[in-house]
PLY file of the C-alpha trace (Angstrom):
ply
format ascii 1.0
element vertex 690
property float x
property float y
property float z
element edge 689
property int vertex1
property int vertex2
end_header
-156.19 19.73 117.67
-159.36 19.73 115.59
-159.55 21.01 112.01
-161.56 24.00 113.22
-158.88 24.89 115.80
-156.20 24.80 113.07
-157.83 27.74 111.26
-156.23 31.02 112.31
-158.60 33.91 112.93
-156.59 36.71 111.38
-157.09 40.48 111.59
-155.08 42.50 109.07
-154.37 46.18 109.62
-153.98 47.45 106.06
-154.96 50.62 104.27
-156.02 48.72 101.12
-157.82 45.48 100.39
-155.19 44.59 97.77
-152.35 44.62 100.31
-154.41 42.52 102.70
-155.19 40.04 99.91
-151.48 39.65 99.17
-150.77 38.61 102.75
-153.75 36.23 102.83
-152.65 34.58 99.60
-149.07 34.39 100.87
-150.24 32.46 103.94
-152.62 30.17 102.05
-149.92 29.34 99.53
-147.88 28.12 102.48
-150.68 25.77 103.52
-151.86 27.98 106.41
-155.65 28.03 106.83
-156.89 31.49 107.80
-160.23 33.18 108.41
-159.34 36.78 107.55
-160.80 40.17 108.39
-159.45 43.65 107.74
-159.54 46.88 109.71
-158.63 50.12 108.03
-159.65 52.58 110.78
-160.30 52.77 114.52
-164.03 52.04 114.24
-163.42 48.87 112.20
-160.73 47.80 114.67
-163.08 48.12 117.65
-165.79 46.24 115.76
-163.51 43.31 114.92
-162.07 43.11 118.43
-165.54 43.36 119.97
-166.82 40.27 118.16
-165.06 36.93 118.04
-161.55 38.02 118.87
-158.80 37.23 116.36
-155.90 34.93 117.19
-153.32 37.09 115.44
-153.24 40.71 114.33
-150.92 41.47 111.40
-150.05 45.16 111.42
-148.58 46.92 108.40
-146.13 49.38 109.98
-146.64 51.67 106.97
-150.41 51.86 107.46
-151.49 55.50 107.75
-154.85 55.17 109.50
-153.84 52.98 112.45
-150.55 52.92 114.31
-149.07 50.10 116.37
-149.43 51.71 119.86
-153.12 52.38 119.23
-153.66 48.79 118.05
-151.78 47.33 121.03
-153.84 49.42 123.45
-157.10 48.29 121.81
-156.15 44.61 121.98
-155.07 44.95 125.62
-158.45 46.47 126.50
-160.16 43.26 125.35
-158.43 41.31 128.12
-157.79 38.49 125.66
-154.54 36.87 124.57
-154.08 38.27 121.06
-150.67 38.15 119.41
-149.60 41.20 117.39
-147.19 40.67 114.50
-145.67 43.71 112.82
-145.13 43.48 109.05
-142.62 45.63 107.16
-140.97 45.53 103.75
-137.71 47.11 104.91
-136.30 47.07 108.42
-133.52 48.55 110.49
-132.51 48.27 114.13
-134.61 51.26 115.25
-137.72 49.93 113.49
-137.35 46.48 115.06
-136.72 47.79 118.58
-139.57 50.28 118.24
-142.03 47.61 117.10
-141.26 45.42 120.10
-141.50 48.36 122.51
-144.89 49.29 121.11
-146.40 45.85 121.68
-145.46 43.54 118.77
-144.48 39.97 119.60
-142.68 39.50 116.30
-141.75 41.26 113.08
-142.19 39.63 109.66
-140.51 40.68 106.41
-143.29 41.38 103.94
-141.18 40.69 100.86
-140.22 37.19 102.12
-143.21 34.83 101.96
-141.35 32.08 103.79
-140.53 34.46 106.65
-144.12 35.66 106.99
-145.36 32.07 106.98
-142.85 30.88 109.57
-143.55 33.84 111.88
-147.34 33.32 111.68
-146.97 29.59 112.31
-144.66 30.20 115.28
-146.89 32.83 116.87
-150.02 30.70 116.41
-148.25 27.70 117.94
-147.09 29.89 120.83
-150.62 31.17 121.32
-151.99 27.63 121.40
-149.23 26.67 123.83
-150.17 29.53 126.16
-153.81 28.52 125.97
-152.90 24.91 126.73
-150.76 25.99 129.69
-153.63 28.04 131.10
-156.00 25.09 130.75
-153.45 22.80 132.38
-152.86 25.28 135.21
-156.59 25.43 135.82
-156.81 21.64 135.80
-153.78 21.44 138.10
-155.37 23.81 140.62
-158.54 21.75 140.59
-156.55 18.52 140.93
-154.54 19.98 143.82
-157.75 21.03 145.54
-159.16 17.53 145.21
-155.90 15.93 146.30
-155.82 18.19 149.35
-159.32 17.04 150.25
-158.33 13.40 149.76
-155.19 13.94 151.82
-157.23 15.16 154.78
-159.61 12.22 154.57
-156.93 9.57 153.97
-156.33 6.97 156.67
-152.65 6.78 155.65
-150.36 9.04 157.69
-148.98 11.44 155.03
-146.68 14.44 155.31
-145.03 16.79 152.85
-141.43 17.69 153.69
-139.39 20.49 152.10
-135.68 20.72 152.91
-136.23 18.41 155.88
-139.07 20.50 157.38
-142.79 19.71 157.60
-144.93 21.88 155.31
-148.13 19.79 155.36
-149.46 16.78 157.24
-152.86 15.12 157.44
-154.89 14.14 160.50
-153.77 10.50 160.42
-150.12 11.62 160.53
-150.75 13.91 163.49
-152.58 11.16 165.36
-149.78 8.65 164.73
-147.23 10.96 166.36
-149.51 12.26 169.11
-150.18 15.81 167.93
-153.53 17.60 167.74
-152.91 20.41 165.23
-150.52 20.90 162.32
-149.33 24.09 164.02
-147.68 21.82 166.62
-145.25 20.43 163.98
-145.15 23.20 161.36
-141.53 23.97 160.68
-140.44 20.96 162.75
-137.70 18.80 161.25
-138.64 15.32 160.07
-135.59 14.18 162.08
-137.60 14.81 165.25
-139.88 11.93 164.18
-136.99 9.45 163.95
-135.75 7.46 166.92
-132.13 8.24 168.00
-130.86 4.81 166.85
-131.76 5.60 163.22
-131.22 9.37 163.28
-127.69 9.33 161.81
-128.71 7.12 158.88
-131.75 9.28 158.18
-129.63 12.46 158.37
-127.38 10.96 155.67
-130.48 10.31 153.54
-131.61 13.93 153.93
-128.20 15.14 152.72
-128.50 12.93 149.63
-131.98 14.28 148.93
-130.67 17.86 149.19
-128.15 17.00 146.45
-130.94 15.80 144.14
-130.38 12.06 144.62
-133.35 9.72 144.45
-134.72 8.41 147.75
-135.38 4.71 148.26
-138.97 3.73 147.58
-139.21 2.34 151.13
-137.16 2.66 154.30
-137.60 0.59 157.48
-136.70 2.31 160.76
-137.89 3.19 164.26
-140.10 6.27 164.50
-140.55 8.42 167.59
-143.79 9.94 168.87
-144.10 13.30 170.51
-144.06 11.68 173.98
-140.78 9.90 173.24
-142.19 6.41 172.68
-140.99 4.55 169.57
-142.46 2.10 167.07
-141.33 0.14 164.03
-142.32 1.94 160.82
-141.89 1.86 157.08
-141.43 5.17 155.25
-142.51 5.41 151.61
-141.15 8.28 149.50
-142.51 9.99 146.39
-141.56 13.20 144.63
-144.25 15.86 144.95
-144.82 19.60 145.05
-146.64 21.79 147.54
-147.71 25.33 146.70
-145.36 25.27 143.73
-142.31 24.12 145.69
-140.68 20.70 145.11
-140.86 18.44 148.15
-141.03 14.84 149.28
-144.29 13.09 150.07
-143.68 10.69 152.98
-146.10 8.01 154.12
-145.46 6.40 157.49
-146.78 2.89 157.92
-146.59 1.27 161.31
-145.15 -2.23 160.94
-147.52 -4.94 162.09
-145.49 -7.76 160.57
-141.77 -8.53 160.51
-139.46 -6.66 158.15
-138.68 -9.88 156.28
-142.35 -10.69 155.80
-143.07 -7.13 154.67
-140.37 -7.42 152.00
-141.81 -10.72 150.82
-145.28 -9.17 150.56
-143.88 -6.25 148.54
-142.23 -8.69 146.14
-145.48 -10.62 145.75
-147.40 -7.41 145.02
-145.01 -6.60 142.19
-144.89 -10.07 140.59
-147.06 -11.91 138.07
-147.93 -15.23 139.70
-148.02 -17.20 136.42
-144.61 -16.19 135.01
-142.79 -14.89 138.12
-141.98 -11.79 136.05
-142.90 -8.33 137.26
-146.57 -7.46 136.75
-147.91 -4.74 134.45
-148.41 -2.16 137.20
-144.83 -2.48 138.42
-143.46 -2.29 134.88
-145.48 0.85 134.12
-144.12 2.47 137.29
-140.58 1.63 136.22
-141.32 2.91 132.70
-142.40 6.25 134.19
-139.13 6.33 136.12
-137.17 5.65 132.92
-139.14 8.34 131.09
-138.19 10.84 133.80
-134.53 9.99 133.30
-134.87 10.31 129.51
-136.41 13.77 129.92
-133.23 14.78 131.77
-131.01 13.61 128.93
-130.41 9.89 129.44
-130.35 8.12 126.06
-129.40 4.49 126.70
-132.84 3.03 127.47
-135.43 1.09 125.50
-138.69 -0.80 125.84
-139.12 -4.13 124.03
-142.44 -5.95 123.70
-142.54 -9.63 122.80
-145.45 -11.82 121.69
-145.54 -15.42 120.43
-146.65 -15.68 116.81
-149.91 -17.54 116.20
-150.68 -17.79 119.91
-154.19 -19.10 119.28
-152.82 -22.08 117.34
-150.36 -22.75 120.16
-153.23 -22.85 122.64
-155.15 -25.22 120.39
-152.11 -27.52 120.38
-151.19 -27.53 124.09
-154.71 -27.02 125.42
-156.09 -24.09 127.38
-155.31 -25.82 130.67
-151.59 -25.81 129.84
-151.45 -22.15 128.75
-149.93 -21.02 132.05
-147.23 -23.69 131.80
-146.29 -22.51 128.32
-146.18 -18.85 129.40
-144.06 -19.75 132.41
-141.55 -21.64 130.25
-141.39 -18.72 127.81
-140.75 -16.31 130.70
-137.92 -18.51 131.99
-136.29 -18.63 128.55
-136.53 -14.87 128.21
-135.12 -14.28 131.70
-131.99 -16.33 130.94
-131.01 -13.90 128.18
-131.40 -10.75 130.27
-129.11 -9.03 132.76
-130.04 -8.34 136.38
-130.51 -4.66 135.53
-133.14 -5.42 132.89
-136.75 -5.32 134.10
-138.83 -8.08 132.51
-142.59 -8.18 132.99
-145.90 -9.45 131.72
-147.77 -6.60 130.04
-150.78 -8.56 128.79
-152.27 -12.02 128.40
-149.41 -13.20 126.17
-147.38 -9.99 125.88
-144.02 -9.77 127.62
-142.00 -6.60 128.02
-138.42 -5.73 128.87
-137.28 -2.32 130.10
-133.61 -2.02 129.18
-130.96 0.40 130.38
-127.26 0.91 129.84
-127.14 -0.27 126.22
-126.64 1.57 122.94
-129.08 1.12 120.02
-127.00 -1.60 118.33
-126.77 -3.58 121.58
-130.52 -3.24 122.11
-131.22 -4.62 118.64
-128.71 -7.42 119.24
-130.53 -8.32 122.46
-133.83 -8.42 120.56
-132.29 -10.63 117.90
-130.78 -13.01 120.49
-134.19 -13.34 122.16
-135.86 -14.03 118.82
-133.26 -16.63 117.90
-133.53 -18.32 121.31
-137.28 -18.81 120.86
-136.83 -19.94 117.26
-134.41 -22.69 118.33
-136.30 -23.80 121.45
-138.79 -26.69 121.55
-141.18 -26.34 124.51
-142.39 -29.54 126.18
-145.85 -28.78 127.55
-147.82 -31.74 128.87
-147.61 -34.37 126.18
-147.05 -31.84 123.38
-143.86 -30.46 121.88
-144.27 -27.03 120.31
-142.12 -24.35 118.74
-143.09 -20.77 119.63
-141.54 -18.19 117.34
-141.90 -14.63 118.59
-142.19 -11.15 117.16
-140.40 -8.38 119.01
-141.19 -4.70 118.70
-139.66 -1.89 120.66
-138.69 1.73 120.88
-135.60 3.54 122.03
-136.43 5.98 124.82
-135.00 9.49 124.64
-135.97 13.14 124.97
-138.02 13.08 121.76
-140.45 10.48 123.13
-140.14 11.09 126.87
-143.75 10.16 127.55
-144.87 6.78 128.87
-147.95 6.49 126.66
-145.98 7.59 123.59
-143.25 5.01 124.25
-145.84 2.25 124.78
-147.66 3.19 121.58
-144.44 3.26 119.55
-143.33 -0.12 120.91
-146.78 -1.60 120.24
-146.82 -0.24 116.68
-143.34 -1.67 116.07
-144.54 -5.05 117.38
-147.62 -5.03 115.13
-145.44 -4.11 112.15
-143.16 -7.06 112.86
-146.20 -9.35 113.02
-147.81 -8.05 109.81
-144.50 -8.51 107.97
-144.62 -12.23 108.71
-143.57 -12.55 112.35
-140.42 -14.09 113.80
-138.59 -10.78 113.46
-137.36 -7.78 115.45
-138.44 -4.19 114.78
-137.05 -1.41 117.00
-138.25 2.14 116.43
-135.71 4.96 116.77
-137.40 8.38 117.22
-134.16 10.16 116.33
-133.99 8.32 112.99
-137.10 10.04 111.65
-135.16 12.95 110.13
-132.84 10.54 108.32
-135.82 8.55 107.10
-137.46 11.73 105.79
-134.35 12.57 103.78
-134.26 9.09 102.31
-137.98 9.29 101.56
-137.49 12.60 99.71
-134.69 11.09 97.61
-136.97 8.17 96.79
-139.80 10.44 95.64
-137.44 12.58 93.57
-136.22 9.46 91.75
-139.81 8.39 91.07
-140.73 11.82 89.65
-137.70 11.92 87.36
-138.42 8.38 86.18
-142.06 9.29 85.52
-141.00 12.22 83.32
-138.42 10.14 81.49
-140.54 7.01 81.02
-144.07 8.44 80.70
-145.36 6.76 83.86
-147.56 9.71 84.76
-151.27 9.00 84.24
-154.13 11.38 83.40
-157.47 10.95 85.16
-160.67 12.64 83.99
-163.51 13.95 86.16
-166.68 15.22 84.46
-167.77 18.82 85.01
-171.53 18.79 84.49
-173.51 21.73 83.17
-176.70 22.55 85.10
-178.02 24.64 82.22
-177.38 22.49 79.17
-174.14 23.97 77.87
-173.02 22.43 74.58
-170.33 19.75 74.66
-168.64 17.83 77.44
-166.35 19.19 80.12
-163.66 17.38 82.13
-161.02 18.35 84.65
-157.63 16.73 84.10
-156.12 15.26 87.27
-152.56 13.98 87.40
-151.49 10.68 88.97
-148.20 8.81 88.97
-148.05 5.08 88.30
-146.65 3.31 91.36
-145.89 -0.32 92.16
-149.19 -0.68 94.04
-151.40 1.61 91.96
-151.76 5.28 91.12
-150.16 7.87 93.44
-151.91 11.20 94.06
-150.05 14.54 93.60
-149.91 15.41 97.30
-147.17 12.79 97.65
-144.89 13.80 94.79
-145.64 17.42 93.83
-143.98 19.00 96.94
-140.72 17.18 96.10
-141.04 18.17 92.45
-141.50 21.81 93.51
-138.39 21.71 95.73
-136.30 20.54 92.79
-137.77 22.82 90.11
-139.58 20.08 88.17
-143.08 21.57 88.14
-142.75 23.33 84.75
-141.64 20.03 83.16
-144.62 18.23 84.72
-146.97 20.98 83.51
-145.71 20.54 79.94
-146.13 16.76 80.19
-149.75 17.22 81.30
-150.57 19.81 78.64
-149.01 17.74 75.83
-150.90 14.57 76.80
-154.14 16.48 77.41
-153.96 17.99 73.90
-153.30 14.55 72.46
-156.34 13.10 74.25
-158.47 16.07 73.19
-157.50 15.67 69.55
-158.48 12.00 69.59
-161.79 12.82 71.22
-162.58 15.56 68.72
-161.82 13.17 65.86
-164.39 10.80 67.37
-167.00 13.56 67.10
-167.15 14.65 70.74
-166.87 18.38 71.38
-164.92 18.50 74.62
-163.33 21.05 76.92
-160.49 20.15 79.31
-159.69 22.09 82.49
-155.93 21.75 83.05
-154.14 22.80 86.25
-151.07 24.96 85.93
-148.47 25.71 88.61
-147.22 29.26 89.30
-143.66 28.25 88.43
-144.71 27.86 84.78
-145.83 31.49 84.64
-142.19 32.55 84.61
-141.49 30.43 81.51
-141.59 32.86 78.59
-141.52 30.00 76.09
-144.62 28.25 77.48
-147.30 30.21 75.56
-145.61 29.81 72.14
-145.13 26.13 72.92
-148.84 25.68 73.77
-149.83 27.50 70.56
-147.57 25.19 68.53
-148.96 22.08 70.25
-152.52 23.17 69.39
-151.51 23.88 65.80
-149.80 20.50 65.40
-152.89 18.74 66.75
-155.20 20.92 64.59
-157.18 21.66 67.76
-159.25 24.73 68.63
-157.83 26.84 71.47
-161.08 27.09 73.43
-160.95 23.35 74.06
-158.38 24.12 76.80
-159.08 26.03 80.03
-156.07 26.52 82.28
-156.78 26.87 85.99
-154.92 28.16 89.04
-155.95 28.92 92.67
-156.95 32.50 93.42
-154.31 32.79 96.16
-151.52 31.72 93.77
-152.61 34.26 91.18
-152.66 37.09 93.74
-149.05 36.39 94.79
-147.95 36.07 91.14
-150.17 38.81 89.76
-147.87 40.35 87.14
-146.82 37.10 85.39
-150.36 35.72 85.76
-151.85 38.77 84.08
-149.41 38.49 81.19
-150.04 34.77 80.83
-153.84 35.14 80.76
-153.54 37.93 78.19
-151.48 35.57 76.04
-154.06 32.78 76.46
-156.76 35.07 75.08
-154.70 35.57 71.91
-154.69 31.81 71.24
-158.37 31.56 72.34
-157.72 29.38 75.44
-159.74 29.93 78.57
-158.70 30.59 82.17
-160.32 29.59 85.49
-159.70 30.82 89.02
-159.87 27.99 91.57
-160.80 28.41 95.26
-162.59 31.59 94.31
-164.27 33.60 97.07
-161.72 32.80 99.77
-160.24 36.30 99.81
-161.53 39.55 101.31
-162.68 40.85 97.93
-162.11 38.23 95.27
-163.86 40.14 92.50
-161.24 42.87 92.76
-158.83 40.37 91.19
-160.95 40.22 88.02
-159.93 43.80 87.22
-156.41 42.46 86.67
-156.98 38.89 85.48
-159.70 38.22 82.92
-160.87 34.78 84.03
-163.63 32.98 82.14
-164.62 30.56 84.91
-164.78 30.99 88.68
-164.50 27.73 90.65
-166.12 28.43 94.01
-164.00 27.74 97.10
-164.66 24.24 98.48
-165.16 25.52 102.05
-168.56 26.85 101.03
-169.65 23.33 100.06
-169.23 21.75 103.52
-172.65 20.53 104.73
-174.28 22.98 102.34
-177.92 21.90 102.95
-177.52 22.75 106.65
-175.51 25.92 106.26
-177.64 28.92 105.32
-174.67 31.29 105.52
-172.77 29.32 102.87
-175.87 29.15 100.67
-176.21 32.94 100.81
-172.52 33.39 100.04
-172.70 31.12 96.98
-175.79 32.99 95.74
-173.97 36.29 96.19
-170.89 35.02 94.33
-172.99 33.72 91.43
-174.95 36.97 91.11
-171.75 39.00 90.97
-170.11 36.54 88.57
-173.00 36.57 86.13
-173.13 40.35 86.29
-169.44 40.35 85.32
-170.07 37.84 82.51
-168.29 34.92 84.23
-169.33 31.27 84.50
-169.29 29.54 87.90
-168.27 26.00 88.86
-169.05 24.35 92.21
-166.52 21.64 93.10
-166.70 18.92 95.77
-170.48 18.46 95.54
-171.38 16.03 98.33
-175.04 15.08 97.87
-178.23 15.44 95.84
-179.64 18.09 98.18
-176.66 20.32 97.40
-177.36 19.98 93.67
-180.79 21.58 93.90
-179.44 24.36 96.12
-176.62 25.11 93.68
-179.06 25.18 90.77
-181.26 27.70 92.60
-178.18 29.79 93.44
-177.39 30.07 89.73
-174.27 27.88 89.58
-173.42 26.98 85.96
-171.41 23.77 86.46
-170.97 21.18 89.21
-168.25 18.64 89.91
-167.49 16.08 92.61
-167.06 12.43 93.55
-170.77 12.24 94.38
-171.45 12.78 90.68
-168.54 10.70 89.39
-165.08 9.91 90.68
-162.06 10.61 88.47
-161.35 7.77 86.03
-158.64 6.85 83.54
-161.09 6.83 80.66
-163.80 9.23 79.58
-167.45 8.36 79.05
-167.31 7.70 75.29
-164.37 5.32 75.71
-166.41 3.01 77.97
-169.43 2.91 75.69
0 1
1 2
2 3
3 4
4 5
5 6
6 7
7 8
8 9
9 10
10 11
11 12
12 13
13 14
14 15
15 16
16 17
17 18
18 19
19 20
20 21
21 22
22 23
23 24
24 25
25 26
26 27
27 28
28 29
29 30
30 31
31 32
32 33
33 34
34 35
35 36
36 37
37 38
38 39
39 40
40 41
41 42
42 43
43 44
44 45
45 46
46 47
47 48
48 49
49 50
50 51
51 52
52 53
53 54
54 55
55 56
56 57
57 58
58 59
59 60
60 61
61 62
62 63
63 64
64 65
65 66
66 67
67 68
68 69
69 70
70 71
71 72
72 73
73 74
74 75
75 76
76 77
77 78
78 79
79 80
80 81
81 82
82 83
83 84
84 85
85 86
86 87
87 88
88 89
89 90
90 91
91 92
92 93
93 94
94 95
95 96
96 97
97 98
98 99
99 100
100 101
101 102
102 103
103 104
104 105
105 106
106 107
107 108
108 109
109 110
110 111
111 112
112 113
113 114
114 115
115 116
116 117
117 118
118 119
119 120
120 121
121 122
122 123
123 124
124 125
125 126
126 127
127 128
128 129
129 130
130 131
131 132
132 133
133 134
134 135
135 136
136 137
137 138
138 139
139 140
140 141
141 142
142 143
143 144
144 145
145 146
146 147
147 148
148 149
149 150
150 151
151 152
152 153
153 154
154 155
155 156
156 157
157 158
158 159
159 160
160 161
161 162
162 163
163 164
164 165
165 166
166 167
167 168
168 169
169 170
170 171
171 172
172 173
173 174
174 175
175 176
176 177
177 178
178 179
179 180
180 181
181 182
182 183
183 184
184 185
185 186
186 187
187 188
188 189
189 190
190 191
191 192
192 193
193 194
194 195
195 196
196 197
197 198
198 199
199 200
200 201
201 202
202 203
203 204
204 205
205 206
206 207
207 208
208 209
209 210
210 211
211 212
212 213
213 214
214 215
215 216
216 217
217 218
218 219
219 220
220 221
221 222
222 223
223 224
224 225
225 226
226 227
227 228
228 229
229 230
230 231
231 232
232 233
233 234
234 235
235 236
236 237
237 238
238 239
239 240
240 241
241 242
242 243
243 244
244 245
245 246
246 247
247 248
248 249
249 250
250 251
251 252
252 253
253 254
254 255
255 256
256 257
257 258
258 259
259 260
260 261
261 262
262 263
263 264
264 265
265 266
266 267
267 268
268 269
269 270
270 271
271 272
272 273
273 274
274 275
275 276
276 277
277 278
278 279
279 280
280 281
281 282
282 283
283 284
284 285
285 286
286 287
287 288
288 289
289 290
290 291
291 292
292 293
293 294
294 295
295 296
296 297
297 298
298 299
299 300
300 301
301 302
302 303
303 304
304 305
305 306
306 307
307 308
308 309
309 310
310 311
311 312
312 313
313 314
314 315
315 316
316 317
317 318
318 319
319 320
320 321
321 322
322 323
323 324
324 325
325 326
326 327
327 328
328 329
329 330
330 331
331 332
332 333
333 334
334 335
335 336
336 337
337 338
338 339
339 340
340 341
341 342
342 343
343 344
344 345
345 346
346 347
347 348
348 349
349 350
350 351
351 352
352 353
353 354
354 355
355 356
356 357
357 358
358 359
359 360
360 361
361 362
362 363
363 364
364 365
365 366
366 367
367 368
368 369
369 370
370 371
371 372
372 373
373 374
374 375
375 376
376 377
377 378
378 379
379 380
380 381
381 382
382 383
383 384
384 385
385 386
386 387
387 388
388 389
389 390
390 391
391 392
392 393
393 394
394 395
395 396
396 397
397 398
398 399
399 400
400 401
401 402
402 403
403 404
404 405
405 406
406 407
407 408
408 409
409 410
410 411
411 412
412 413
413 414
414 415
415 416
416 417
417 418
418 419
419 420
420 421
421 422
422 423
423 424
424 425
425 426
426 427
427 428
428 429
429 430
430 431
431 432
432 433
433 434
434 435
435 436
436 437
437 438
438 439
439 440
440 441
441 442
442 443
443 444
444 445
445 446
446 447
447 448
448 449
449 450
450 451
451 452
452 453
453 454
454 455
455 456
456 457
457 458
458 459
459 460
460 461
461 462
462 463
463 464
464 465
465 466
466 467
467 468
468 469
469 470
470 471
471 472
472 473
473 474
474 475
475 476
476 477
477 478
478 479
479 480
480 481
481 482
482 483
483 484
484 485
485 486
486 487
487 488
488 489
489 490
490 491
491 492
492 493
493 494
494 495
495 496
496 497
497 498
498 499
499 500
500 501
501 502
502 503
503 504
504 505
505 506
506 507
507 508
508 509
509 510
510 511
511 512
512 513
513 514
514 515
515 516
516 517
517 518
518 519
519 520
520 521
521 522
522 523
523 524
524 525
525 526
526 527
527 528
528 529
529 530
530 531
531 532
532 533
533 534
534 535
535 536
536 537
537 538
538 539
539 540
540 541
541 542
542 543
543 544
544 545
545 546
546 547
547 548
548 549
549 550
550 551
551 552
552 553
553 554
554 555
555 556
556 557
557 558
558 559
559 560
560 561
561 562
562 563
563 564
564 565
565 566
566 567
567 568
568 569
569 570
570 571
571 572
572 573
573 574
574 575
575 576
576 577
577 578
578 579
579 580
580 581
581 582
582 583
583 584
584 585
585 586
586 587
587 588
588 589
589 590
590 591
591 592
592 593
593 594
594 595
595 596
596 597
597 598
598 599
599 600
600 601
601 602
602 603
603 604
604 605
605 606
606 607
607 608
608 609
609 610
610 611
611 612
612 613
613 614
614 615
615 616
616 617
617 618
618 619
619 620
620 621
621 622
622 623
623 624
624 625
625 626
626 627
627 628
628 629
629 630
630 631
631 632
632 633
633 634
634 635
635 636
636 637
637 638
638 639
639 640
640 641
641 642
642 643
643 644
644 645
645 646
646 647
647 648
648 649
649 650
650 651
651 652
652 653
653 654
654 655
655 656
656 657
657 658
658 659
659 660
660 661
661 662
662 663
663 664
664 665
665 666
666 667
667 668
668 669
669 670
670 671
671 672
672 673
673 674
674 675
675 676
676 677
677 678
678 679
679 680
680 681
681 682
682 683
683 684
684 685
685 686
686 687
687 688
688 689
């Protein structure tokens, strides 16, 4: 799914903008991208539904102007698939039942952000699933139409049989059995096409098919024409469907060679002539069969891929003319370590594969290890050369979680490449079911790193310049946090979610503030008037001791308060409005500044300024995307700047991408700009590198 398709077009039915903003912020805080609109009356509802239809409609059941039945009727009139989600602060059985009767697909608890987020995610995923199903159904109908046309024109005699009766047959089939029209055999049993000598055996096969057993791929027997004459034939079976009903596709082939010779030809078609293993096409067919079994619950299968390490060097040693001999010897060695039930094949030029069944994960890994060891210990005599060919083996267990042939192949290939990049001569088997366990272990690892960073000061501050377009006095930087890792600095998106889960964000905030004040004090002593923008998490707003602590830190460092500007996303402030308002009021008393990040993303962002007295407004990054080409975004930035300046606020444009955007932002009235195009974050500030 593209980034654009991940954005939910959301229509909120709310009496007030403030209530709508709370829901929008709640969703954005949960990482859900939305493009919101609000309808407060019937006219606005019709207007929103008449344009680009929303994906979801969130209906406040307490809204006075619009009621759920009216909204459901309006959405139904559009003829579009629009999911309605009722939202209520308090619920009871009657309210829930009533909401569903009146057209809601789900009901979300307004006072539980996690519940609202999970319901919106689920309904959007369901909507996308329904859309995908409709597209697939359309594609299926088109494919069936084309297949039907191909069936009629095919020279192979083909029939579709349901519960032993003909439901479809092509012209070649009718001609083979001496009929002119399908009406002549419609409803006729397939048994009528089998000679009496083979009728009992075929009747037994039909009984097995009725019980859900798999048919043989091929069956040799005598067939009988409509006039009673017989001929030797081979029947080929494949599962199919006709007009939505499951059936068997049967191809009759008249035997022109002996049964023994036909079997030999079938074997040759399925084999790789160089290695005498099965060829790629046969292996892929068997993989699809294994995938079908996995989808029904079988969990004792796996696919292993094997490649010789440094194959190019091996070829240089034995010579290109002896490559087939080497591959043949490798295939023989591999075959000796496999059971008769294992399907070994050649998947590529020097890639072997084994489809395994009837083994548990430990046994599968043991098989891989025994193969690896066998190659490690073997010396191949090829021509006049003696070579050792170590191998890397990668594979995947096949179960319900990866019951898709392409997925299984990709996972096995990735496991093989991992084994090779880690030095080769090793086995790496991917277990899809182990992902959850790995995630838990990964979370424990990150938690340990965060705690160590707090205890041992291995966090690192980076500085990115914020440049004034109108010559403001002094220098401005945004403080960005990194964590020192074994292979370099780690960005917050890796460790902050774990820190949040375990309540460590306030401690991290204090670490950042303390070290930012220390750096500021040193810079001021060097004669550089500087302002730092420092990010703060909502969890710190609940800490009543934070403001006195900041004031004491500033006093100890003999630093002016306006050298610090604390910043927080608009959506986070909306959902934590009361503590945020109190915190900003306290900042004003110690002369620190406050900035709203991602400003302009709400329905009416300036309404928030009536409650939170921000000094800086950092314009939402979405308005910066391809700015020179996007007139709508240019107009929006100009509008935001005009309103901000009228309210006495300074504006900052982040994520500036190019020089053309700079001139546009200047003309729009933006006060400050920031972005990697201007300068990437660095460990040191400008004066330290001089």
